C-alpha positions in Angstrom: 126.3 266.7 319.1 127.5 265.2 315.9 125.2 265.3 312.9 123.7 262.0 312.0 123.7 261.1 308.3 121.7 258.2 306.9 121.3 256.8 303.4 118.0 257.5 301.6 116.2 254.1 301.4 115.2 254.7 297.8 118.3 256.2 296.1 121.1 255.8 298.6 122.0 259.5 298.8 123.4 260.8 302.1 120.7 262.6 304.1 121.2 264.6 307.3 118.8 263.3 310.1 117.4 266.7 311.0 114.0 267.6 312.3 113.9 270.3 309.7 114.0 267.6 306.9 110.3 266.9 306.3 111.2 263.9 304.1 113.5 262.0 306.4 114.7 259.3 306.1 114.2 260.1 302.4 116.2 262.8 300.5 113.2 264.2 298.7 109.4 264.0 298.2 110.1 262.0 295.0 112.0 259.3 296.8 109.3 259.2 299.6 106.5 258.8 297.0 108.4 256.1 295.1 108.8 254.2 298.3 105.1 254.7 299.2 104.2 253.4 295.7 106.2 250.2 296.3 104.3 249.6 299.5 100.9 250.3 297.8 101.7 247.9 295.0 102.6 245.2 297.6 106.2 245.0 296.5 107.3 245.7 300.1 105.8 244.0 303.1 106.5 243.4 306.7 106.7 239.7 307.2 104.7 238.0 309.9 105.6 235.3 312.3 104.6 232.0 310.6 104.0 230.4 314.0 101.6 233.0 315.2 99.0 234.4 312.9 96.4 236.5 314.7 93.7 235.8 312.1 94.0 232.1 312.6 94.1 232.5 316.4 90.8 234.5 316.4 89.2 231.8 314.2 90.3 229.1 316.6 89.1 231.0 319.6 85.7 231.5 318.0 85.5 227.8 317.1 86.1 226.9 320.8 83.5 229.4 322.1 86.2 231.6 323.6 85.7 235.4 323.3 
């Protein structure tokens, strides 16, 4: 099987996708922690579907007496 190589999401360095690489998909602990910091600061987010917001749905269900 051919070795899979990906780019580190933080620095772009080529990284072999191996189970022995504890930092994958990152190239190092430093890049992993930099990425984690970006998420913690709110600089990276997973966008939600603007047409379906679960928090609003729960509120609407509560208002209608639906459990």
